[in-house]
C-alpha positions as CSV (number, residue, x, y, z in Angstrom):
1,M,-2.2,-0.3,31.0
2,T,1.9,0.3,31.2
3,K,3.9,3.2,31.2
4,A,6.1,3.1,28.3
5,T,9.5,3.4,28.9
6,K,12.2,5.5,27.0
7,E,13.4,2.5,25.1
8,R,10.0,1.4,23.4
9,L,9.2,4.9,22.5
10,K,12.8,4.5,20.5
11,R,11.8,1.6,19.4
12,I,8.5,3.0,18.1
13,R,10.0,5.8,16.8
14,D,12.8,3.8,14.4
15,L,10.1,1.6,13.3
16,M,8.6,4.5,11.3
17,R,11.8,6.2,10.4
18,D,14.0,2.8,9.5
19,G,12.9,0.4,6.9
20,R,15.7,-1.7,7.7
21,T,14.1,-2.0,11.5
22,R,10.9,-3.0,9.9
23,D,12.1,-5.7,7.8
24,A,14.8,-6.6,11.0
25,E,11.8,-6.9,13.6
26,G,8.8,-7.5,10.9
27,L,6.7,-4.9,12.5
28,F,5.4,-1.3,11.2
29,V,3.7,1.2,12.5
30,V,-0.4,2.2,12.0
31,E,-1.8,5.3,13.1
32,G,-5.1,6.7,13.9
33,A,-8.3,5.6,16.3
34,K,-10.2,4.2,12.7
35,I,-7.2,2.2,11.4
36,V,-5.8,1.1,14.8
37,H,-9.7,-0.4,15.3
38,D,-9.9,-1.9,12.2
39,V,-6.7,-3.8,12.5
40,I,-8.0,-5.1,15.8
41,R,-11.0,-5.8,14.8
42,G,-9.4,-7.4,11.6
43,G,-7.8,-10.0,13.6
44,V,-4.4,-9.0,12.3
45,A,-1.6,-9.7,14.5
46,V,-0.8,-6.9,17.1
47,D,2.5,-6.5,18.6
48,S,1.5,-3.1,20.8
49,V,-0.8,-0.3,21.3
50,V,0.5,2.9,22.5
51,M,-1.9,5.5,23.5
52,S,-1.3,9.1,24.9
53,S,-2.9,9.7,28.5
54,D,-6.0,11.8,27.0
55,F,-7.0,9.0,24.5
56,A,-6.6,6.7,27.6
57,A,-8.5,9.2,29.7
58,R,-11.8,10.0,27.8
59,K,-15.1,8.3,28.4
60,E,-16.3,7.7,24.8
61,N,-12.8,5.6,24.2
62,S,-13.4,3.0,27.2
63,E,-15.7,0.6,25.0
64,F,-12.6,0.6,23.1
65,L,-10.0,0.0,25.1
66,Q,-12.0,-3.0,26.7
67,K,-12.0,-5.0,23.3
68,I,-8.1,-3.8,23.4
69,S,-7.9,-5.8,26.8
70,H,-10.4,-9.4,25.7
71,K,-7.7,-9.5,22.6
72,K,-5.1,-9.6,25.6
73,I,-2.8,-6.5,23.4
74,P,0.3,-5.2,25.5
75,V,-1.1,-1.8,26.1
76,F,1.3,1.4,27.0
77,T,0.3,4.9,27.5
78,A,2.7,8.0,26.7
79,S,2.2,11.7,28.2
80,D,0.6,13.8,25.9
81,A,3.9,15.6,25.3
82,E,6.0,12.3,24.6
83,F,3.2,10.9,22.4
84,E,3.2,14.3,20.1
85,K,6.9,13.9,19.7
86,L,6.5,10.3,19.0
87,S,3.6,10.4,16.1
88,S,4.0,11.1,12.4
89,L,1.0,12.9,12.3
90,R,0.6,17.2,12.8
91,Q,-2.8,16.3,14.6
92,H,-2.3,13.5,16.3
93,Q,-5.0,11.2,17.6
94,G,-3.1,9.8,20.4
95,I,-3.4,6.2,19.7
96,L,-0.8,3.9,17.2
97,A,-0.4,0.2,17.0
98,T,2.7,-1.9,16.0
99,V,1.6,-4.8,13.7
100,A,2.9,-7.7,12.1
101,K,4.0,-7.2,8.5
102,P,1.8,-9.8,6.3
103,E,3.6,-12.0,4.1
104,R,4.6,-10.1,0.9
105,F,3.9,-12.6,-1.4
106,S,0.9,-12.6,-3.8
107,R,-1.4,-15.6,-4.4
108,P,-0.5,-17.6,-7.1
109,A,-3.4,-17.1,-9.9
110,E,-5.7,-20.1,-11.3
111,R,-5.0,-21.2,-15.0
112,G,-7.6,-20.0,-16.9
113,K,-8.5,-17.6,-14.7
114,K,-8.9,-13.8,-15.6
115,T,-7.2,-11.4,-12.8
116,I,-6.2,-7.9,-12.7
117,S,-3.0,-6.7,-10.8
118,V,-1.3,-3.5,-10.7
119,L,2.6,-3.0,-11.2
120,C,4.4,0.3,-9.4
121,D,7.3,0.9,-11.0
122,G,9.8,3.1,-8.9
123,I,7.1,5.3,-7.7
124,Q,8.3,7.2,-4.9
125,D,5.7,9.1,-3.3
126,P,4.1,7.4,-0.5
127,G,0.9,9.3,-1.0
128,N,0.8,8.1,-4.7
129,L,1.8,4.6,-3.7
130,G,-0.8,4.4,-0.5
131,A,-3.3,5.6,-2.6
132,I,-2.7,3.3,-5.6
133,I,-2.7,0.1,-3.0
134,R,-5.9,1.8,-1.5
135,T,-7.5,1.8,-5.3
136,A,-6.0,-1.7,-6.0
137,A,-8.2,-3.3,-3.7
138,A,-11.4,-1.0,-3.6
139,F,-11.1,-2.5,-7.1
140,G,-10.7,-6.3,-6.1
141,A,-7.3,-6.8,-7.8
142,H,-5.0,-10.0,-7.5
143,A,-2.0,-8.4,-6.6
144,V,0.1,-5.0,-5.9
145,M,3.7,-5.5,-7.3
146,L,6.4,-3.4,-7.0
147,S,9.8,-2.9,-9.1
148,G,12.7,-0.5,-9.1
149,E,13.4,2.5,-6.3
150,T,9.5,2.1,-5.6
151,A,8.8,3.3,-1.6
152,D,8.5,1.3,1.2
153,V,4.7,-0.2,1.5
154,F,5.2,-0.5,5.1
155,S,6.2,3.4,6.0
156,P,4.0,5.5,7.7
157,K,3.0,7.7,5.1
158,V,2.5,4.8,2.6
159,V,0.4,2.9,5.0
160,R,-2.0,5.9,6.0
161,A,-2.4,7.2,2.6
162,S,-3.7,3.6,1.6
163,S,-5.9,3.5,4.7
164,G,-4.6,0.2,5.9
165,T,-5.7,-1.7,3.1
166,V,-1.4,-2.9,2.8
167,L,-2.8,-5.7,4.9
168,D,-5.8,-6.5,2.6
169,I,-4.1,-6.9,-0.8
170,P,-1.0,-9.1,-1.2
171,V,2.0,-6.9,-2.1
172,R,5.0,-8.2,-3.5
173,T,8.2,-6.8,-5.2
174,Y,9.5,-8.4,-8.0
175,D,13.1,-7.6,-9.9
176,T,13.3,-8.0,-13.8
177,D,14.4,-11.5,-14.3
178,E,11.3,-12.5,-12.1
179,L,9.1,-10.5,-14.6
180,K,10.5,-12.0,-17.5
181,E,9.6,-15.8,-16.1
182,L,5.8,-14.2,-15.5
183,V,5.6,-13.0,-18.9
184,K,7.5,-15.8,-21.0
185,N,4.7,-18.3,-21.2
186,K,2.5,-15.1,-21.9
187,E,-0.2,-16.0,-19.8
188,Y,0.5,-12.6,-17.7
189,R,0.4,-9.7,-20.1
190,L,1.7,-6.5,-19.3
191,L,-0.3,-3.8,-20.2
192,V,2.2,-0.5,-19.7
193,S,0.3,2.5,-19.3
194,C,2.1,5.9,-21.2
195,P,1.6,9.0,-23.0
196,P,-1.1,8.8,-25.7
197,G,1.4,7.9,-29.1
198,R,1.4,5.7,-32.1
199,N,2.2,2.3,-30.6
200,S,0.0,3.2,-27.5
201,R,-3.8,2.5,-27.3
202,D,-6.9,4.2,-26.0
203,I,-8.0,2.6,-23.4
204,R,-11.7,2.6,-24.5
205,E,-10.6,0.2,-27.5
206,F,-10.2,-2.6,-25.1
207,K,-13.0,-4.9,-24.8
208,N,-12.7,-8.2,-23.8
209,A,-8.6,-8.9,-22.4
210,I,-8.4,-12.4,-21.2
211,G,-5.9,-13.8,-18.8
212,H,-3.5,-12.5,-16.2
213,L,-3.5,-8.6,-16.5
214,V,-1.0,-6.7,-15.0
215,L,-1.3,-2.9,-15.8
216,V,2.0,-1.1,-15.2
217,F,2.2,2.7,-13.7
218,G,5.6,4.7,-13.8
219,S,7.1,6.7,-11.7
220,E,6.0,10.6,-11.5
221,G,9.3,11.7,-13.2
222,Q,10.6,9.1,-15.2
223,G,7.4,6.7,-16.3
224,V,7.9,3.2,-16.7
225,S,11.3,2.2,-17.0
226,S,12.9,0.8,-20.2
227,E,13.5,-2.7,-19.4
228,I,10.0,-3.6,-18.2
229,S,8.7,-1.7,-21.5
230,R,10.6,-4.2,-23.4
231,M,8.4,-6.7,-22.1
232,A,4.8,-5.1,-22.6
233,D,2.7,-6.8,-24.7
234,V,0.7,-3.5,-25.2
235,F,0.8,-0.1,-24.3
236,F,-2.2,2.1,-23.6
237,H,-3.3,5.3,-22.7
238,I,-5.8,7.5,-21.4
239,P,-7.3,10.2,-23.7
240,L,-6.8,13.8,-22.0
241,S,-8.3,17.1,-23.7
242,E,-5.3,18.8,-25.7
243,N,-4.9,21.5,-22.6
244,V,-3.9,18.8,-20.2
245,E,-0.5,17.1,-20.6
246,S,-1.3,14.0,-17.8
247,L,-3.0,12.6,-15.0
248,N,-1.8,12.0,-11.4
249,V,-0.3,8.1,-11.2
250,N,-3.0,7.2,-8.9
251,A,-5.8,9.1,-11.0
252,A,-4.4,7.2,-14.3
253,A,-4.6,3.8,-12.0
254,A,-7.9,4.3,-10.6
255,I,-9.3,5.2,-14.1
256,A,-7.6,2.1,-15.8
257,L,-8.9,-0.1,-13.1
258,Y,-12.2,0.6,-13.1
259,M,-11.8,0.2,-17.6
260,F,-10.5,-3.2,-17.0
261,S,-12.6,-4.4,-13.9
262,R,-15.7,-4.3,-16.1
């Protein structure tokens, strides 16, 4: 283990705060013992590990440190005060890693096979976006698609909310023209979530949806953009009791993924 220099600590802070730095270096930061352990065990390309002096000194972490050593990953230490300034958590766990960003392209869907993807259109809350990515991975979604002014999936808050599943499911940003191309041949079907209305179907009515389904969810304040709404094959809603106006977008995505994955 090597003492982390001021330059290295600044580099990590820049990776945590600035999406342009993450894009330029092709790296992002994961923080916390479990997620760092999962990343190393999963064979993801890890650039470096940084830990507090307290974390490195604990006997219960010795086996974990040996695993990192066997992987020949560079390990740096910082004083507890330095790590506290570095961490994005209120109560840090004393360890983080810089990790290579995966390719942000979805696997090509096989013709004739049913898949379910999620399109997040302008979802800016990092907690919601991370939770949707985790939910999509949990239900075996084909990919997570992004459009509009959506939060950066590799920001610390999104990564934390996703529990690291940003590494487990393909993620890609699409512009309007690319989405039009996907739906042009009718093999991809856009199913847009919306409030109950004359033009929306109750989600319970769908019995045997076929093809490559793309479940679309809009921003917390604005909903799905008009550009994407015009591409919709169908609008669907989740029925609610009369005294509740709407669901959190992650809750809506979880219900829809469960229903359509059946």
